[in-house]
C-alpha positions, 0 to 999 in steps of 0.5 A, spaced: 500 500 500 502 507 498 501 513 501 498 519 498 499 526 500 498 533 497 505 538 496 505 544 500 509 549 498 514 553 502 509 558 502 504 553 504 500 553 498 497 546 496 496 546 488 493 539 488 488 540 494 486 546 490 484 542 483 480 538 487 476 544 490 476 547 483 472 541 480 464 539 480 463 534 486 462 528 481 469 529 478 472 530 485 468 524 487 472 520 481 479 523 482 479 521 489 476 514 487 482 513 483 487 515 488 484 510 493 486 505 486 493 508 487 493 507 494 490 500 495 492 496 489 499 493 488 499 493 481 495 499 479 492 499 471 497 504 467 490 507 465 490 510 472 498 511 474 504 511 470 511 513 469 512 519 465 516 517 460 523 522 459 522 524 466 526 524 473 521 520 477 515 524 475 509 520 475 502 521 473 495 519 476 490 519 470 482 520 471 477 520 465 470 523 467 465 523 461 468 527 456 474 530 461 480 528 462 484 529 468 491 529 471 495 529 478 502 530 477 507 527 483 513 524 485 515 518 490 518 520 497 522 515 501 518 518 507 512 519 505 510 516 499 507 519 493 507 526 493 502 530 489 504 536 486 499 538 481 492 537 477 490 540 471 484 538 466 488 535 459 486 538 453 490 535 448 494 528 447 501 530 450 501 532 457 503 540 457 511 541 457 509 547 463 505 542 467 511 537 467 517 543 468 512 545 474 511 538 477 519 537 476 520 544 479 516 543 485 520 536 486 526 539 487 524 544 492 521 539 496 527 535 496 531 541 498 527 542 504 527 535 506 535 535 506 535 541 510 530 539 515 534 532 516 
């Protein structure tokens, strides 16, 4: 079983939580259902969870609801499990480069803060 956590920026901002709050009730319920699968299943089907190719340790939670596609990006932390950095509605075939860069930046910041705190 893996734990899922939401990343907080140094200023206390929680982008993944804000993303969930922006969704309709039914959309948020579907995202939470997929997050539960990620937590509880040892082998999560790739339609719901997969490593982002060409990145340094970034993963995406993949959610389909009706005609909408949502993604939450994150990384694994040895002490916390899966740390989700952001979420967004996916409008094109490929994951937007700026979303990948933002997740990578938040991963680096998280690791720097964690190393300072140890």
